[in-house]
C-alpha positions in Angstrom: 8.0 11.8 5.0 8.5 15.5 5.6 9.5 16.0 2.0 6.3 14.5 0.7 4.2 16.1 3.4 5.1 19.5 2.0 3.2 18.5 -1.2 0.2 17.4 0.8 0.7 13.7 -0.1 -1.5 11.2 1.7 -0.9 7.6 2.9 -3.3 5.0 1.5 -4.2 3.0 4.6 -3.5 -0.5 3.3 -0.9 -3.0 4.6 1.5 -2.3 1.8 4.7 -4.2 1.2 7.0 -4.4 -1.8 7.2 -7.8 -3.4 10.6 -9.1 -4.4 11.7 -7.2 -7.5 13.6 -10.2 -8.9 14.4 -13.8 -8.3 16.7 -14.1 -5.3 15.6 -10.8 -3.7 13.6 -10.4 -0.6 10.2 -8.7 -0.2 10.3 -5.5 1.8 7.7 -5.3 4.6 6.4 -2.5 6.8 6.1 0.1 4.1 3.5 2.8 3.6 1.9 3.5 0.2 1.9 7.2 -0.5 -0.2 9.1 -3.0 1.2 12.3 -4.2 -1.9 13.1 -6.2 -5.4 11.6 -6.4 -7.8 12.6 -9.1 -10.6 14.7 -7.6 -13.3 12.2 -8.8 -11.7 9.4 -6.8 -11.5 11.2 -3.4 -14.0 12.7 -1.1 -13.9 16.5 -0.5 -12.1 16.2 2.8 -9.4 14.1 1.3 -9.9 11.4 3.9 -11.1 8.5 1.7 -10.4 7.0 -1.7 -13.8 6.1 -3.1 -14.2 3.9 -5.1 -11.0 1.8 -5.0 -11.1 0.1 -8.4 -8.1 2.1 -9.8 -6.1 1.3 -6.6 -6.9 -2.4 -7.0 -5.7 -2.4 -10.6 -2.5 -0.7 -9.7 -1.8 -3.0 -6.8 -2.4 -6.1 -8.8 0.0 -4.8 -11.5 2.7 -4.2 -8.9 2.3 -7.5 -7.1 2.6 -9.7 -10.1 4.9 -7.6 -12.2 8.1 -9.5 -11.6 7.2 -12.9 -10.1 5.3 -14.5 -7.3 4.3 -12.2 -4.4 4.0 -13.3 -0.8 0.5 -14.8 -1.1 -0.6 -14.0 2.5 0.7 -10.5 2.4 -0.8 -9.9 -1.1 -4.2 -11.3 0.1 -4.2 -8.9 3.1 -3.3 -6.0 0.9 -5.9 -6.6 -1.8 -8.6 -7.3 0.8 -7.9 -4.0 2.5 -7.9 -2.2 -0.9 -11.2 -3.8 -1.8 -13.2 -2.0 0.8 -15.7 0.5 -0.7 -13.8 3.3 1.0 -10.1 3.2 1.6 -8.8 5.7 4.2 -6.3 8.4 3.3 -4.1 9.6 6.1 -1.9 12.7 6.4 1.8 11.8 6.4 2.2 13.3 9.8 -0.1 10.6 11.1 1.9 7.6 9.7 1.8 5.7 13.0 -2.0 5.3 12.5 -1.8 3.2 9.3 -1.8 -0.5 9.0 1.8 -1.7 8.1 2.4 -4.5 5.7 4.0 -7.0 8.0 5.9 -10.3 7.1 4.2 -13.6 7.8 4.8 -15.2 11.2 8.2 -17.0 11.2 9.6 -14.9 8.3 13.3 -14.4 8.3 15.5 -12.5 5.8 17.2 -15.0 3.4 14.3 -17.4 3.6 12.6 -16.6 0.3 
């Protein structure tokens, strides 16, 4: 986190998780989605909100369905959070304030 913080990266405050990258692999939960750069026309002057989120939604949909079936509940939570009219951007030093992408209740490694 400190490495990316030196470049003024921001965390996009959505419950991000990495879908399984191939058949037989597990999803990875509890991740943060970091933006190294955001075009100035997609961010407010204080760099605290991504507004509007259409480009974020396009990118997330591409990631979620690129290599197979995502965790439907986790994907729904992620896309719902990314669909808000303003998505919060958080300095990396405040990573404990973001919403983590958590596994569904009863999830255990090796189950997918």
